N, C-alpha and C positions, 0 to 999 in steps of 0.2 A: 231171305229176301229184304225182309221189313228191316234188318239191318242195312243192308247193303242202299237201300232207299234212304234211311234218314242219314247215311253219313255224306251222300250224294248231295241230299238237302240242305246241311250243316255245310258242305263244301260250296255250292252255291251261293249261297247267304253269304258264307264268307268271303269270298270273291266276290260279292257285289261290296259287302263295307270294304274291302283292302282297294277296291279299283274307285271308288268314291273318294277314298285318303288319298289317291295318288293322282288327283286331277288337281288342276288350275283352281282357284277359288272363282267365284260365279261374279257375274258383273253387279255393281250396285244395285241395278233395277230388277234383278234376277230374285225370283220367288226363292224363299228362307228354304234352305237345304233340311231335310228332315228326318234325313238317314238315322240311324240309329249309331251313337257310338261304342262300341262294345269296350274299347280301348280305354273308355275316360273311368269306367270302373276298375278298382282293384278287387284282383283273384286272389284268394289266399291259398297260394299251391305251394307244394314242396316238392322241389325237382329233384331231390334226392331219391324219390320214388322210381326215376327212370336210370340213376344211376348203375352202373354194368356194363355188360357187351350184349349185342342183342345182333343175330344173324339173320339176314335175310330169306326166308324160303325163295325156293329157285328151283326148277325144272331141267337149269343149265348141268351137264356133266363137269366134274371135278376137270382142270383146277378154279373155275369159275367158283368166288363166293366173294359175299359183301356182308361186311362186320361195320354196325355203327357202336361208337364208343362214345356213353358219357360219364364224365366227371365233374366234380364239383372246381367252378372257380368263380375267384373274386367274391367268393361271401355267401350271394344268395342266387349268383348266378352259374352258368353251366357251361364248358368247352365240350365241343360235339368234334369226333373223329370219325371219320367215314374210310374205311380201306375195302379196297376190291381187288379180285383179281379178275380177269376175263378168260374164256377160253383157250386163249393165245397165251396163257401164261402171261400177261403184262401187268404189272403191278402199277395200284395208282391210290395216293391217297389226299385227302382235303378233309376242314375240317373250318370251324368259325367257334367262338364266344358269342353268349347273349345273358343279359342280364333281365328278359322276359318282357322290357319295358317299350318294345316296338323301334327301337334303334336301330340304323342299320350299322353293320360293321364288318370290315372286310374278311372274305374269305381266303383260309391260307391254301394256297395249293389251285386253285382256278384265278386266271388273270383276268381282272377290270369284274370281279365278281362281288357282293353284298350280301349279307344273308339280316331281316329283322324276325324278333321271336317276340310273340305274345301269347299270354294264358287267354282261351276262352274261356277254359272252366277250370275245377279242379284238374281233370284228367285230361285236357284236351289244349294243344298250342295251333295257332296260326305261323307257319315260317312263311315269309315273301323273299324270293329271291330276285334279283337284279343282277342283269349284264349289261354292260354300257353305260348305266344307268338307266335302264327301264325296265319294270316286271316283267319277268320272264316266266313265272312258274308262282302257286302258291300251291302249300303243302299242309294237309289237317291230319294233325300226328294226334293220334288217339291210344291211351295206355287203358288196358283193360284191368276191369274190375278187380282179377285178382294178382296185377300187377309184372304180369311175363308175357304179355305179349302187347306191339304197337303196332296200329294200322295205319298206315298212310294214305291217302288220297293224294294223287298231283294232279294240279289243273295248270296246264301250260296254254300261254297266251302268244300271239302275236304281237306286231309293235303298235295293232290298233285296239291290242287290250281284246280281241276276241278270240274267245276260246279255241283253240287250235284239237286238245286233246286231253284225256282223262284216264289215268291209270291208278290202279292199287298196288302197293307192297305190304306185306305181313314180316313183322320181324321177331322171332322170339328170343326172350333172355336165355342168352349161355355162359351167365357168368354174374 
């Protein structure tokens, strides 16, 4: 329970920082923004700790499956591919590349979608998803100490930036 509360607290904090970064600049006579910018400080993190294949824990019966693959990309970056099969046997695959610099890049396999990723600390990334030019979801992605589990907290938002849902997924290393 303590771990879950910590994760939700970090997610809420990261979401607040994300939303402040996605708003317009204040008027010249407005009070200065004192929101800390965690992306301003470089984090010395090693993406290779995540390289491999990861399967999402699920209670759904076969053929349902969700596999996330992390691979090296462009030196210090990472290519992410998500391949899934739903209960009806329909396959889906999409992915994106990141340099962990907070820059939005196109998502392959999804129309009008972009994703930006940045390090929060050595084991945690913040993933910001846009659809149609607006932020729709923030994911806090945490690698376990033993390097064999990834915990994702998903925060979904409406067009006004209001949180509409929070969910969780656990991925376990399979390769």
